[in-house]
N, C-alpha and C positions, 0 to 999 in steps of 0.2 A: 425418189428424191435425194436422198443421201447420196447415190451411186452417181448421180451426176454430178452434184456438187465434188464429192471425191475426186472425180474425173479431171474438174474444172482445177482444184486446187493441182493436183498433179503436172498439169501442163503449163500453170503459170510459169511467167519468168519470175526469178529472184527476187528482182524488183519492185514488179509489181506484188507480190507477195510480202515482202518488207513493210511495203506502202499500206497494203490493206488491214496487216496485222497492228498498225500503228492506230489508222484509221477505227478499225473494229472497238479498239479497248479505248478510243476518245468518244463513240459515239455509245458505247455502254457505260464510262464513267459520266458522262454529261447525262444520261437518262437517271442516273441514280444520286446526281446532284441536286437535281431537278424536284425530286421526291421530297414531300413534307419535313419529313424526319429528318434533313441534310441538313436545315439553317435555321438559328434561332428563330429569324423570323417566320419560319414556313413558307416561305416563297424567294425565287430568285430569277430573274431574269436570264431568259433562254441565251443571249449573248453572252452572257456573264459567267453561265455554268458552262457553256462551252469552250469559253476562255480558259476557266479555270482548270477543267480536265484537259485541255491541252496542254497547258502550262506544265502540271502534273506528270501527265503519259511523255512530254518530251523534256522532262527531267529541266524545267525553266526557271519556274522562280517567281513569273512575271504575276502579279497580283491586283484584282481589281476592286476585290473587299479584305478585310482582313482576316486570316485564317484562323486565329485564336479565337476572336470574339464574335463573328459572322456565322461560321458553321457550329454544327452540334458535334460533339463527339464520334457518332455516325459519320458525318461528311467529312470530318478531320481524319478519319479508319480510308473511308473512300478514297481522301486524296493521296494517304501513304500508302495504299496496296497500287495505287495506280504508279507513284513515284518509284516503288521497288520492281514494278511488271516495266517502267519504262526504263528504268537503270540497268538493268540486265537485258533490256530488249524483248520485245515479247515472242519473236519467233524462237530465241532462245529457251524462255521458258515452256511456251507449247513443246517444241522437241524435246526437252527433258521432261515435262508431266508425260508425254505421249509415250516414253521410254518405260518409265517407272508403272504406268497401267498396262504396260504390252501390249499399245496402240502400234499400228506402221506407219513407220517416219518415211513419208516421200523423199526423194531425190533432192527435188527441190529445195524443200524445207531442210535439209542437210548442206545443201551448196547455200542458202541463207546463210546460215548460222555461219559455215565456213567463213566466207565474206566478209563477215562482221569482225571474226577473230582470228583471223588466221590470212597471213599477205603469202603464203603458198600451200597449195593443197597437202593435207596431212591424213595419215590413216585414222588416226587415236582422236578424231573429234569428239567420239564420246567422253574419255577420260578428260580432254580438256574441258568439256562442258560440267563434267563431276566436279572439278576441280576449282572449276569458278563458282560454281554454286557454295560450294563448303569455303573458300577464300570469302566469300563474300558475306555469309552467316558468320564465320569467326571472326571477323574484322567489327561487324555491324554490332554483334555481341558484346565484344570487348570494349569497341567505344559508349557504346549504350550503358555497361559497367563502369566506366570510368566520368561520362557524365550525370550517371547516377551519385555516385561518392561526393560529385561536385555541387548537386542541387539538392542532395536529401538534409543537409542544415537549413535550408531555405523553404523546402516545399513540404507538407506531409508524404510518408510513402509511397499510396498508389499516386497521389499527382507527380513526384519525382523521377519513378518509373515508366512513366507515361511521358512527360518530355523527354525523357532519357532515349527513350526508345526511339521517342517521332523523330528528332534532332540526328540521333545517331544514324538512321536510315537517308534522312534528308541530305545529309551532310556526304556520307558514303557515293550516295546515288547523284552528286554536285545537284541537286535540286534546288535548295534555296531556300524551301519552304520553312516560314519558322512560325512558331504558336504565338510569339512575342510580339507586340505589334510594331515595335522599333528593331525587329531583329536583334543582334549583340551587342547593340549600342550601349547600354548601359553596364556592358561586359568588358568597355574595350581596355578597361586595364588590367584584367585577369589572365594572367600566363597559363594556367591550367585549362581553362577554357579555351585559349586562343590556340593553344598547341593541340589540344585534342581534337578540334574542329578541323584544322588546319591538316592535320595526319590524315583526319578522314577524307578531308578533300583530294590531297594529293594522291591517296591509294586508289582513291574511285578515278582519278581521272587520270593516271600513267596510260591506261589501258590494260585487260585483262591478258593480252600477250605477253608485253612486259614482262607482268609479275608473274606468270606464268614461267614463262624462261627463267625468269630471275629465283623464282622457288625451285626451281629444276637445277639451276644452277650450284644453289646453295646444298642441294641434297648429292650432288656428284663430289667425289675425293677432288682435293686441290691437283694431286698428279693428272687427273684425265678432265680436267675443264677444257672447253676448247673457249675462243674467243667469243662474246657477245655478238648477235646479229647486229646490220646495220641498223635495222628498225629499232633496234634495242637501246642501242648507243645515240642514234639520233634522237628519239625520244627524251631520253634520260639528260644530253646533254642540251636540246633545246628548250627543256622545261625547266631545267637549274638556271639557265642563261633569262628565259624571261621570268621567272619569280625573283632570282637575285637582283637584275638590274630594274625591273619593274619597281620592285623597295626600294631601292634607292633612290631613284629617280623621283619617286612618288614622295619621300623622304624631303628630298634637297628641294621639289615643287613647293608642299606646304609648310616649309620651313618659316618660321615667324618669330623674330626675338623677341617681340614680345608676348610670347604666347606663355600662359602660366600652365600648361601640359609638360607632365615630367618628359625627359628626354627617354626614358626607357618605354614611356606609353607611347610616345610618337616613332619609337621606332617598331614597336610591338603591331600598332595599326597599321603601319606604312606593309611590314610584311603579311598580314592579313589581307587587306585588300587586294595585293600583289596576287595573292595565292587564290583568294576568291574569285579574281577573274580569270581563273581559268575555269567558268561554268559553274561555278557553284552558285553565287547569288546571294550567299551572307553578308551582312556589313555592321562594322563596328567604328560608324560616324555616317553622318547623314552626307548622302551624295551632291544634296544641292549647296555645304557648304565648301566643297573643293573648287578649285579655280578651273577656269576653260584648261588651260594646260594639261592639269592633272587628270580631268575629263578625256582629253584627247588621247592622253597615254592609254586610261583603262580601256578605252574604245580598240587600242590596236591589240592589246593584251586580250578583250574579249573576241576581237576576230577571231585571231589565230586562237579557238579554242584547246578542248583536251586532245588526247592521243586516240589513235586508230585503236577501235575495239572497247572501249571506254564509256562511263555514263555520260559524257559530254559532247556536244555538237560543235558546229562551225567548223570554220578551215583547220584540219589539223595541226599539229606540230610537226608532223613528217614533213608537210607539203609547205611549211617555212623553210624547214630545214633542205629541202631539194631546190627549194627558189631561191633561197640565199646561196648555196652551191653553184648552181646555174649561172647565177648575176657575178660570181666569182670566177668563173671559168671563163663567160665571155670576155671580161674585163682583161682575164691572162691570156685572149683567143687561144684559148684549149677547144680541141675537137669534142672532146668527150666530156658529161657531167662527171666528177667521181667525189665520192665521199668515205671517211675509211679505208682508204686504198682499195675501194670497191669503185666500180662506172654504175651508175644509174641508167637502167634502159630509156632510151629517146622516148619511149610512149609512155612512160610514170611522170617524165620530165613536160612533156607536153599536157598531159593529163593534169598536173598542176597549174601550170599555165591557164589552163582553160577554165579551171575550176576558181582559179582565183579573178579571172574575168567577169564570170557568172555571178559569182558571189557579191562581188562590187555591184556589178548590174541590179542582182535583186535588190541591195540594199538600198541603192539610190530610186530604184523604183518605187518601192514600198514606201520611201519616206517622200518620194513627190506625191504619190498618191494620198498619204496621211494627211497630205499638208495643202493637196489641193482641195478635200473636204472637209478640212479643218475651217470652221468661220472666219478667224481672225487670222489665216494661212500663215500659222507659225509664227507671229507677229509677237513682240515683247509684250508681256500683259501683266500689269503689277510687277515690273522688275523682273521678273521671272524670265531665264533665259531658255524660250520655249524651241526657239528652233533648235538650240542644241541639245533639249531635252529629248525632241522627236528622235533626232539622229542616233541619240543615245540609246533610246528606247528599241530602236529598228535592229541597231549592231547587238544589244543585248538581247532581244529575240533571236536573232538568227544564230550567235555562240551561245544559245540555250545557258543562258548566265544568267539572267534575275535579277541584275542591277537596275536600280532606275532612279529618276531623278523627281519622281513623284506625279510624274504624267500620267501613269496607267489608268487610273479611275478617272481620269477628266477624258478619255478617249471618247468618240463618239461611237454607236456601233460599228460602223463602217470602219474604223480606224481599229476598233480592235478585233474584226472580221482580217483585216491585213496581216496583223501581231499574228494570229494563230496561222495563218498561211506560213507566214516565215518561220513561225518557231516549229511546225512540221518539216519543212525543207529542212529547215539548221539541224533538226533531229536524225531526220533520215538519210539525208546527206544530198547534196547536189547532184552525184553519179546517178543516184536513182532516178533522181527526175530527167537527167539526159537519157536514159535509158526508154523511159516511157515515152517520152517526146520525140526521139531518132530513131529507137528502134535498137535492138541489143546487137544483130548482126552488121559487121564491118562492111561499110560501101568504099570501094577506091575512089569513085566518081568521076570524072572526066580529068585527064589530063592535057594542058594545054600548053603550050609554046610558053617559057619564060622570058620574063623581062623583069630589068630590075629597076627598082626608083628608091627615091633619096628619102631615108629616116633619119628622126633626131628627135 
């Protein structure tokens, strides 16, 4: 039986292997959360346990029950382990564990890890993996230490350590799970907390390949340094523009002359919310208090999630960069798509366009199904913007962000199941599912005579 399983694993395509690794973690996590020891009430509905486990593994942060009050310390630790596994990537953890205990690592497993963390084949994949684990541990420990100093005056030592470790891992993994019922709303004016959490989110969302490249560049003498790769420059520039532009627009959109909130706090909140839209999911203000224009902007920021090889999901920042370069090249009537004095392969451009269309199609299909099976069909109930709440929820799930307008616990079982599927697709990635549906072997197809048509 063992040999049969090993043979099956060795023959699996990397896309299948990646999906199965996440599904396996979700199944195990769901089983553990169903244990009486995991919940204060000693019971939880199956769909709620599945939803919570999926949200943790996919580092989303959407919740149907309050993490801090509903789950026991055991249940919270299960969630935290799932967050750490999901943030690093199940396959990454598996390959690294196999190396530590001396087990054989299959070629497909190495390829699965390489597809996640490298845009080109690399011989030093093992060194890259070790660097990722060391970097993750160092950042999370330092982040937890700073958070400990922040919370120590307010909580007993053991409680402060627990809060610091939980939120440091959750922030770095861009998970958004919090042990506070209102996330960080009560600390919206705290510069130290905002700064620590934002730095952890950014470091976790930049992508391990970019961080690794920056670290190697820092270690190299100045005279021997070459230029950053196109991917690193695209990630850094796009992330900076999204965070900076998002913060400015949010500040202007939510500007109220009669507001009693200080200018500094409003700027801090705008920056934090712009950063947390990068798939983190923490919040320092209530989403329902934002106007519709701000929510639409946040959906755009959530849709183009983190960067490749990071802890986040959604359509990656590099895809946005390529799509922007493609649009610019077409407006200028250029034959090739260029970025930073390099030409982008036509296959990469077509993949970005396909991924954009499939992602939009997935979001609106999920929204349609949720509204179809909602008794009120997304109508305005009690003054709430329910249709917008559902759309915000679906985009947040796809981007594995975790921000919500409070509609999550009100979803019926079918709605929760739809969100579960969207979270999985958003975390594993659209390309994985296209491989599973269409197959990995490219096919030229039938070539017919060309005929033009009008577009516009």
